N, C-alpha and C positions, 0 to 999 in steps of 0.2 A: 865148839861153840858156833863156829861159823856155819857148819852144815845144818844144825838144827834151826838156826835163824833163817837160813835160806829156805829151808823146808817150810817154815812157818809163813814166810812171805808168799811162797808159792801156794800154800793152802789158803791163805787169806785172799789172795788174788782170785783163786779158783772159786772160793765161796762168794766173793763179790760179783764175779762174772755170772755165777749161777743165780744169784739174787736178782741181778738186773735182767737176766734172761727170763726168769720166772715172772718178774714184774711186767716186762714187755709183753709176754704171752697173755698175762692177765688183762692188760690194757687192750691188746688186740682182740681178745675174746669179748671184752666189754663193748668195743667199737662195733664188732660184727653183730653183736646182739642188738645194739641201738639201730644199726642199719636195717637189720631184719625187721625190727619193730616199725621203722618208718616205711619200709616197703609194704609191710602188711597194712599199715594205716592208709598208705596211698592206694593200695588195691581196694580197700574197703570204700574209700572216697570215690574211686573210679566206678565201682559197682553201684554206689548210690546215685552218682551222676547219670550213669548209663540207665539205671532204672527210671530216674526222673525223665530223662530224654525219651525213653521208650513210652512212658506214660503220656508225655506231652505230644509225642508223635501220634499216638493212638487218638488223643483228643482232637488234634488238628485233622487227622484223617476222617474222624467222625463228622467234624464240622464241615470239612470240605465236601464230603459225600452229601451232607444235608443241603449245603448251598447249591451243589450241582443239581441235586434233585429239584430244589425250588426253582433254579434257573431253567431247568428243562421243562418244568411245568409252565413257567411264564412264557417260554418260547413256544410251547405247544398251544397255549392260549392265544398268543399273538398270531401264530400261524392260522389258527381257526378264524380269528377276527379278520385277518387279511383275506382269507379265502371267502368269507361271507361278503366282504366289501367288493372283491372281484366279481362275485356272482351278482351283487347289486348293480355294479357298474356295467356289467354285461347286459343286464336287463334294461337299464336306463339307456344304454347305447342303442339297443335294439328298438326301444320305444322312440328315441330321437330319430333314428333312421326312418322309422315308419312315419313319424310326424313330418319329417323333412320331405319324404316322398309325397305325402298328402298335400303339403303346402305347394310343392312344385306343380302337382296336378291342378290345384286350385288356381295357381298363377296362370297356368296355361289356359284354363277355362276362362279366367277373367280377361286375359289378352284376347282370346277369341271373341268374347262378348263385346269388348271395347272395339275391336276391329269391326264387328257387325254393326255396332251403334254408330261408329264413325261413317261407315258406308251408308247406313240409313240416313244419318244427318246430312251427309253430302247430297244424297238423293233428294231429301226434303228441301234443302237449300236450292238445289237446281230447279226443282218443280216450282218453288215459291218465286224464284227469279223469273222463270218462264211465265208464270201467271201474272206477277206484278210488273214485269218488264224492267226490274231493277236488280243490280248486283247486291251481294251481301253487304259490302261496305256502304253502298248508297242507301240501302234500306236502314242500316244502323244510324247513319248520319241524319236521315230524315226523322227517325224516331227521336233522336236526341234533340233536334230542333223543335219538334212538336212538344216534347216535354218541357223544354226551356220556355217556350211561348206560354204553355198552360200554367206554369208555376213561376213565371218571371217575378211577379210581385212578392211571392213568398221567399224566393231566393234572395232578392234584393234586401228584404227586411231581415232575413237571417244573416246575410253578410254584414249589414249595418250593425246589427246587434253584436256580432262577433268582433267587429272592429272596435266598437265602444267598450265591450268587456275587456278586450286585450289592452286597449289604451289605458283603461282604469287600472288594470292589473300591473302594467308596466309603471305607471305613475306611482302606484302604491309601493311597489318594490323599490323604485328609485328613492322615494321619500324614506323608506325604512333603511336603506343602505346609507343615505346621507346622514340621517339621524344617528345611526349607530356609529358612524365615523366621527361625528362631532362629539357625541357623548363620551367616547373612549379617549378623547384628547383633553388633557388638563389645560384650562385657559389661564393665561397670565396677561396682565395689563402693564404696559410700559407707559411711563408718564409722558406728557406732551412736551418733549425736550426740544426747544428751539435755541436755547442758550445753556451755558453751564455756569453754575454759581459756586463760589468758594467762600466758605465761612471764615471769618477773621475773629481772633480773640478779643480785639479791642479796636476802637476807631482810630487809634494812633497808628496802626499798621497801614492805614490808607495813605498817610503822609509818607511813610517809607516806600510804599509802592510807587507813589508819584515821583518822589525824589526832588532834589533841588532843581527848580525851574522845569520840572517834568522830564528830566533826563532818564530816570529809571523806567517810567511807564512808556516813554518813546522807544527806549532800547528793548523793552519786553515786547511791545507790539511789532517792532521791526523784525526782531529775531524769531518770534513765534507766528506772525502773520494773523493775529487775532486782534479784535478791538476789546479794550479793557474799559468797562463802565463802572466808575467808582461810586457815584451817588444815586444809584438806582434804588437801593433800600438799605437800611442800617444793618450792620453786622455781616454783610456779604459783599463780595466783589463779583460782578457779572462779566463773563467772557462771551463774546459774540463772534461767530465765524460761519461761513457757508460750508466749510469742510469740517465734519464731525471729528475726524481723526486729529486734525490740527487743533481743534478746540480741546480735545481730551489731553493732548500733549501739553498745551498751555495750562490746563487745570492741574495736572500732576506737577508741573514745574512750579507753578505759583504756590501750591501747597507746600512743596519742599522749601521754597524760598522763605515763606512765612515761618515754617518750623525752624529753619536755620537762623533767621533774623538778620542775615547779611544780604541786603538787597542792593546790588550795584551792577552796572553793565557787564563787567567781566564775570561775575558770579552768575548772572542771568544766562549768559551763553553756555556756561559750564553745566548748569542745572538743566537747561533745555536739551542739551545733548544726552544727558542721562535719562531725561524723561522720554525722549524719542526712542531710546533703546528699550526702556521699560514698556512703553506702549506697543512697540513692535513685537515684543515678546507676548504681551497681552493679546494682540491681534492674532498671532500664530496660535496661542493656546485656545482662544475662543473659536477659531476656525476648526481646530482639531476636535474640540468639544462638540461643536455643532455637527460636524461630519459623523462623529461617533454616535451621538444621540439620534441622528437621523438614520443611521444604519447604512451610510454611503461610504464605500471603501474604494481604494485605488486612485484617489485624486492626486494630481501633481502637487508637491509641497508648496510651490508658488501660488497655485490656485487655491490651496487651503488658506494661505495668508490673505489673499484677496477676499475670500469668503469671510474671514474674521473681521475685515473692515466694516462689514454690515452690522456688527455689534454696536457701532457708534452711529448708525443711521436709523432714523425713524421715518415713518410714513403715516401721516395723520395721527401721530401719537403712538403708533404701534412700532415696536422694535422690529426692524426688517429681518435680522438674523433669526430671531426666535419665531417670528412669523413664518419664515422659510422652514425651520425645523418642524413646527406644528403642521405645516402643509405636507411635509414629507411623511409624517406619521399617518395623516388622513389619506394621502394618496396611496400608501401601502395597503391600508385597510380596504379602500375601494377597489384597488387593482386585484387584491386577493379574492374579493367577493365576486367580481365579474370576470375573472380569468385573464386579466391583462398582465403585462410584465411588471412584477413588483419592483425589481431593482431599477428599471428605467423610470418608473413612476416616482420612486423615492428621489433619484438623482435629479430628474427634471424639476421636481418641486423644490428641492433644496437650492438649486442653482438658478431658479427662474429670475431672480432679481440681482444676479451677480453684476450686471451692468451698472447698477446704482452706485457702486463703489467709486466709479470714476466718471459718472454722468455729468458732473459739474466741470470736468476738465476736458472732456472729449466731445466732439460734435456727434449728434445723433441721439435717437431714443435709447433708453436703457436696455430695451430688448435687442436692438441692433448692436449696441456695445457688448452686451452679454454674449451674443452669438460670436462676435469676433474674438472675445476672450476665450470662450470654450474651444473654438477652432484652433486657437494658438496653442492650447495645451492638449490637443488631440483627444478631446472628449468624444465619446461615442456619438455618431450622427443621430442615433435614435433619441438620445438625451436632448440634443439641440432641437430636434423636431418636437419633443414633448414640451420644452420650456418656452419656445418662441411664440406660441399661439395663446398665451395666457391673457393677453389684452386684445385678442382677436385681430392683431395686426397681420397675422399670417393665417392661412386656412388650417383647419384641423386635418392633419394628414394621418394621424394615428390615434388609437383609443387612449394612449397615454397622454397625448396633448389635451384631450377633452378632460381627462381626470385632473391634470394640473390646473386647468382653467376653473374647474368646478371647486377644487379645494381652496384655490386662491380667493374665490368669491365667498366661500364658507368662512375661512379664517378672517377675512376682512369684514364680513358682514355680521359677525356675532356681536352681542351686546358688549359695548365698552372697548371693542378692538380699534375701531377707527371711524372715520366719517363724522365724527363729532368731536368737539374739543374736550379737554380734560375737565373743564368746569361743568359742561353739560353732563358728562359721564358721572361725576361726583354728585351732581344734583339728582340725577335719576336714581343712583344708589341710595342716597339719603331719603328720597321719596318712597322707595320700596320699603325701607326699614320703618319709616314713619307710618305708612299704611298699616303695617303689622302691629306696631306698638300702640296705635289708637284704640285697638280692640281691648275691652276689659278682660283681665285674666292673663294677658301676655306679659311676661317678665322681661324677656330680651328678644331681639330680632337681629339677625346678621345676614346681610346680602353678601354672597360669596360667588366664586367662579365668574368673575367679571360681570356680576349682576344677572347671571343666568339662573341662579338659585337663591332662595331665601330660606333661612332656618329660623323657626320661631319656637321659643321655649316658653311653655305656659305653666301657670301655677296649678298643680294637680288638685288643690282644694277648691279652686274656683271653676276649673274646666274639666268636664268628664270626658270619657273616651268618645262618646257620641258628639259632645261639644267640640272636641278637637277636630273631628272630621268636618263638622259644619264650619268651624273657623277656617280651615284650609280652603274650603270652597269659597267662603266669603272673601278671603284675602285675594285669591286668584281672580274672582270676579271684579273686585275693586281695582286691582292692578290693570286688568284688561280695559276697564272703563276710564281710568284716570291717566294712564301712561301710554306713550307710544314708543315702541321698541321693535327691533328685528328679532326673529327667532321666537323662542319660548322661554318662560321663566318657571322653574319648578319650585313648588311651595312644600317645605317640610315642616310639620308640626310635631314637636317633641314634648311628650308628657311623661314624666317619671316621678315616682314617689321615693323620697329619701327619708329614712328614719335614723336619727342620731340620738344616742343616749350615752350616759357616762356610768361606769362602774367604779365605785369608790370604796 
């Protein structure tokens, strides 16, 4: 029993081993077959890729050969072109050399001819001098004298004509420049301020301002340095002082006291201190504004503050600060037109009246005071030379000094600027408007630009286009006949038709 079982086990083991061996051989043969297939597929792919590469290489080779052929043709064409150019250049060079040689030959011939002519002329001059007994220079001088004697009258008449024509031309150019300068500057009118007025809400405030037994008004006058006039006119209080800045401080302080309602000596001093600080700030701001608008830079800060004090100063009703700014603009225009120094002209015009800020406190004319002020703050000497001759106290040493004097006369001489009172100015403005409104068909008339222009609006149904032109001429003629004024007055007639309807 035991032996057969062992034999069975051995047989079973042997069969199992054989089965696994057969199975492994089958698998191995299957794997080899798969590998062979893959190798064959790879070989086929490689052959296809190789075929495509060979085809692409053949294509590139054909294209390259074609491009090389075309390039070779272009190179051959370019070489032929260059060869033709070289031949042309050689031909031109040969021609130029021939022409150069011809020119040299002609130059030598001309030099020989000139030398012969010079020799002949010298021989003739020598012979003439021997015959006439005069040298060449003496003969020339005698000929000039004879010509001058023969044509003296004609020469004098010609010179006189040239002088007259030149003078007229210069006068016309000067008028054109001055007119352009004036027309490019906007004109403003400052009221004829000799005193300052403060409006009060009621007449009871006057009693508070005066105070018990006048102590408030005395304290205010003592602390501010101005005179307070109570009964000049109803509804206002008038402040009077020779110093415009001091008068402005008093005005600001009095307005603050009236608004506060507490008017007493202690409060007056407190408010005046605040007003002084406010006015000082206003003075500085106005000085900076004026320097900026005039286009003048680099001024010392203290000089700017002194300049700002001119805002509260008037001359014949004209605000001195804005008169100076206006002058600076006109001076720049004239300087640019005639080729003078624009910056020096601007600064000289702006600072020409700087001495008026302290003229009531310091001895001397405002020009002399202004010179001292400008020297103190190291202002350019050319600016001082430009400003100091505007009243002809000093000679005109530079063209800029003449410009400052001219624009000062222009700014002060225009209609409404100065040299007449505010009442006269207003009367003239009113007369200009009345002259226009007297004519039938005129609806409105406005005098503008300080009375230098008048604009007339007419009724288009009553005045035609031709009638508008005639109306403008008539108004201008009437103004010339009835009014006296410096400068010119421009008449504008405006005629327009307006149609208004309603859609409902």
